[in-house]
C-alpha positions in Angstrom: 101.6 103.6 89.9 101.2 99.8 89.6 104.2 97.5 89.2 103.1 94.8 86.9 105.9 91.4 87.5 106.2 89.0 85.2 105.6 85.6 86.2 107.9 84.3 83.3 110.8 85.7 84.6 110.9 84.1 87.2 110.6 80.9 85.8 113.6 82.3 84.2 115.4 83.4 87.0 115.1 79.7 89.1 116.0 78.1 86.3 119.3 80.4 85.7 120.6 79.7 89.1 119.8 76.0 89.0 121.5 75.1 85.3 123.4 78.2 84.6 123.3 80.6 81.6 126.2 80.0 78.9 128.0 83.1 80.3 127.7 81.6 84.0 127.5 78.0 84.0 126.2 76.1 87.1 128.2 74.4 89.3 129.4 71.1 88.6 128.0 67.9 89.5 129.7 65.9 92.0 129.0 62.2 93.6 131.0 61.8 96.9 131.1 58.1 99.5 133.8 56.4 101.8 135.1 52.9 100.7 136.5 51.9 103.8 140.0 54.1 104.6 139.4 56.4 102.0 136.6 59.1 100.8 136.3 59.8 97.2 134.4 62.5 95.4 134.0 62.5 91.6 132.8 66.0 89.7 131.5 66.1 86.3 133.8 67.9 83.7 133.0 66.5 80.3 135.1 68.7 77.6 137.0 70.6 80.0 141.0 70.6 79.2 142.8 68.6 81.7 145.6 71.7 81.8 142.6 74.0 82.9 141.8 71.9 86.0 142.8 73.5 89.4 142.1 71.8 92.5 143.4 73.0 95.8 143.1 72.8 99.2 143.5 75.2 102.2 142.0 74.8 105.7 140.2 71.9 104.9 138.1 73.6 102.2 138.6 71.8 98.5 138.3 74.2 95.7 138.0 72.8 92.1 138.0 74.9 89.6 138.1 74.2 85.9 137.7 76.3 82.5 135.4 74.7 78.9 136.5 77.1 75.9 134.5 76.8 72.5 136.4 76.0 69.6 137.9 79.6 67.8 139.6 79.9 65.0 139.1 82.0 61.6 137.6 78.6 60.1 134.9 77.8 62.6 131.7 78.7 62.0 128.9 78.3 65.5 126.3 76.6 63.7 124.8 75.4 67.4 125.6 76.6 71.0 124.1 74.9 73.9 126.9 73.4 75.9 127.4 75.9 79.0 131.1 77.4 78.3 133.3 79.2 80.7 134.8 79.0 84.6 133.4 76.3 86.4 134.1 75.5 90.4 133.1 74.2 93.6 133.8 74.0 97.1 133.7 71.0 99.5 134.5 71.5 103.5 136.5 68.8 104.3 135.9 66.8 108.2 139.4 67.1 110.1 139.4 62.8 110.0 140.5 63.5 106.2 144.7 63.1 105.5 144.4 66.4 103.0 148.2 66.3 101.9 148.3 62.7 101.0 145.1 63.8 98.4 145.0 62.3 94.9 143.0 63.6 91.7 142.9 61.8 88.3 141.2 63.2 85.3 139.5 60.1 83.0 136.3 60.2 80.6 135.3 63.8 81.7 135.4 63.1 85.1 137.1 64.6 87.6 137.8 61.8 90.6 139.6 62.7 94.2 140.7 59.9 96.8 141.6 61.6 99.8 142.9 58.7 103.0 141.1 58.9 106.6 143.6 60.4 108.8 145.1 57.6 110.8 144.2 59.7 114.1 140.7 59.3 113.1 140.4 55.6 112.6 139.3 53.3 114.9 141.7 52.1 117.7 142.4 49.9 120.8 142.4 51.6 124.0 144.5 50.4 126.8 142.4 50.2 130.1 144.3 49.9 133.7 141.9 48.6 136.6 142.4 49.9 140.2 146.2 50.2 141.0 147.6 49.9 137.6 148.9 46.1 137.7 146.5 44.6 136.0 145.1 45.5 132.4 142.4 45.3 130.2 142.5 45.6 126.4 139.1 47.5 125.7 
């Protein structure tokens, strides 16, 4: 028996993985950068109710979850439905150099921005060096 595969189905499958579907949205887009003594991450979440955003840190894994819902009522008639709806989530693995106890989060203009300070123990510091018998100190 000869099995035929649909080459367009493979293209559709790849597109769904990259861009998601209306029932299973793709992962939220992210920018991340370090600026001085802080690490920043910005997640695109346009049209998301701020109350639906959940941000947690457990064992240096940051998880962001959010939900976008369509307007529903007896008077709403859906004419077009192209924007992905449903639950979105993203995880970031944070290094030990970040102080996750002082993480700050703000949601403005459809962007969730996180600001995480670099931990004091991870910042460069001077180490005193003693020479010989310990009487003379050299500062590195």
